[in-house]
N, C-alpha and C positions, 0 to 999 in steps of 0.2 A: 448577168447580174442580178441576186434577188435583194428586194427592198422590202421593208415592213415601215415605210416613212409616215411621220407623224410630225405636226410642227412640236418644238420643244417647248415644252413646260417649265423647265428650269434653266438657270443660268450660273456659271460659277465664275468665280472672280479671278483673273490671273495675277502675276506678280508685277505687273505693269499697271494695274488700276482698270483693265477693261475687261470686258465680260464674255464668255466661252459658251456658245449654246450647249444647253444641258443634255445633249444627244451622246450616245454612244455607238460607235461603229463596230460591227462585230464581222472580221473577215476569216474566213475559212477555206481551205484548200479540200478540193473536191476527190484528189486522191484519198482512196479507203474512206470515202464519203459518208459511210455507214458507221463508221466509228466514229469519226471527226464531229459529224453533226449531234453527236451526246454531249459534246462541249458547249453548244448552242443551247440546249435543254437544260442541261445543268445550270448555264450562266442565267438564263431566262427565270429558272424557277427560283432561284436564289435572288436574283433580282425582285422578284416579286415579293420576299420573303425581308426583303430589306426596305419596302415601301417606295422605291422607287420605279417610275412608270413605266411598264414593259414597252409602251409604245413609243417611247423615246429610242429603243434600240434598232438601230437600222442594221441587216445581214447583208454581206456580199461574199460572193464566190470567187476561188480563181481557179486555175488547173491545178496549182501544186502549190508547195511550202514555198518555193524560190521567188514566187510572185508575190507573196504576202507584203514584202517590206515596200515595195514600190507603190502598192495599193494604200498602205496605212500611210505613208507619208502623204500619198496625193488627198487622202481624206483629212489628213490632219492640218495640210495647209489651208484645208478650206475656211478653217475657223467656225464650221459647223457642229463640230464635236469636241465634247470634253475630254473623251478618251478614246482610243482605238484599241480593240484585243485581235490577234492573230491565232488563229488554231489550226495547225496540222499533223499530221502522224506521218513520221519521216523513217521508213524501214528500210533494211537492207538490200538494195535489187541485185547484188552480185554484181554490178558493173562498177559502183563508185563507194566509197565511203559513206554511208548515209550519216555518220558524225558529222564530217565534213558539211553536208548541206545544212544539218540541224544548227548547228554552230554558226554559220554563214547566216541563215535567216534570224537567229536571236539576235547575233552581232547588229543585223541590217535593222531590227526593231528597235535597240537601244540606241543607234544612231536618229533614227527618226524620231525618237523621245526626247533627245536630248538636242537636236537642231531646231524642233518645231515648239518645243517645252510643251508640247502634248503628253499626257501620260498613256504609254503604250505596254501593253500586258501579254503574255505569250503563254499559250496554251501548245506550242511548238512540242511534241516529246518524241523521244527516240527510242525504243525498244532495245536492250540487248539480244532477245531471242524473241521472233516472231514467225509464226507459221499460220497459214488460213487455214486455219481450224475452226471449228464451233466454239471449242473451249477457248483459244485465246480471241477469238473474237468477241464473245462474250463478256471476257477479262478485260479488254481493254473498252470497250463501248462503257462498260461500268466505270473506269478507270477515267475517262474522259469526262463522264457526266461530273465525277467529283472533282475533276480539274476545273471543268467550269464553273461551278460552284466555288471552289475557290476566288478562281480568278474574278469574281462578281465582288466577292467580299474586298478583294485586295482593289477592286477599281474602285469602289465605293468610297473605301477609307481613303484611299489616296486622293479621291475628288475632296472628301470634307477635310482633310488633312491641307492641302493645297489652299483650299479657301479660308480656312485659317489663318494661314500664313499671310495671304494677299489681305487680310482684314488687320492685320497686326501693324 
């Protein structure tokens, strides 16, 4: 488990009037790590552009995609995180249907979000066609960086929206 921990500098109100620490947990799978880590890079670049303190983001690693929902749930239940982001690259390994794994992980993340009332964001992607070639790897590295940036915008936008709802 890798962490870049810092004390939170922000707090976000919750619907019940309590406050949640303004940190974000970023959980990513190590399968195809050279590709998946690009989502973290894109996320961190965008967080900085949005004036959200980068030191409030903590990174955690899991062996694969299937382990992400449990990590997300454990992190969300601590109350130390305003949001959790999960990232993985689920490819067809020929043994089982990769769509099943990706769907299961995304459904698990949604269940965590609803059960803990902690926003959970997914950068769990599965391609229709992937081959371990330089061209495909470069394409998906760029794609994951883009999706990481999109997740950062969605994360901050959702936290701001929820804070407005709590204040209403």
